[in-house]
C-alpha positions, 0 to 999 in steps of 0.5 A, a space after each residue: 113334077 118337072 124333069 130337071 137336068 143334072 149336069 151342073 158343076 158345083 164347087 163344094 168345100 171338099 171338091 167338085 160336085 154335081 146335082 146328084 151329089 147334093 142328094 147325099 145318097 137320099 131321094 129327096 133333097 131340099 135345096 135353099 138358093 142363098 142370094 149373092 149380095 156381093 163380096 162383102 155382104 150377106 143377104 140379111 133375109 137369107 142369113 136370118 133364114 139360115 140361122 133358123 135351120 136347126 141341126 136336129 131338124 136336119 137329122 130328122 129329115 135324113 131319117 125320112 130320106 131327105 137331104 138339105 143343102 144350101 146353094 149360092 151363086 157366091 164364089 166358094 171362097 166367099 161362101 166358106 168365109 160366111 159359113 165359118 164366120 156364122 158357125 153354120 154346119 149346113 152343107 153348102 155348094 157354090 153354083 158360081 159360073 153356072 146357070 143353075 139359079 137362073 134355070 131354077 127361076 131365082 132371078 138373082 134372089 133366094 128360092 127353096 126347091 124340093 127335088 125327087 130322084 128316081 134312078 138317075 132322073 131328077 124332078 123338081 116337085 116344089 119351089 117357093 120364094 119370098 113369103 113362102 120361104 119366110 113361113 118356114 122360119 120357126 121364129 117367124 111362124 111363132 112370132 106371127 101368132 103373138 099379139 105384138 107380131 114380129 115387132 119389125 119395122 115393116 109391120 103396120 102396127 098400131 101407134 105405140 106398139 113395139 117395133 125393131 129393125 127387121 134383121 137387127 
């Protein structure tokens, strides 16, 4: 566990937030850092990942004192448009103009972090990116067990096996 500061200012759909607000009264938040791919684009991997977060799972996590939220360096207006167009109901907040993602080590990319709150102290207890995040997508986990795999164009599949665009 690594002590983590809480003095970040986020913008949420209902107004300003700080890191403790993202806990939503729970002691263990999971925060997904959604990559900012520019004003007219969404990161295809982050979009695929977010599509795979089922609402009923978030309800189950809440039962064990876990909150889920997505944070991005995208400006709030851009995030709000994206969430509306995708029909996502996952809580979100913008860290635009802060050092939050850099302090987490996201490096302009995506990242999954788990925190723990003890009174007013916050600790980061887990962090992963790239394939560590990829493994959390239910569809990917099941497809990886199948004889034809994910059938994505990046896979080194035998000649004649089905392959499709990765984020098609």
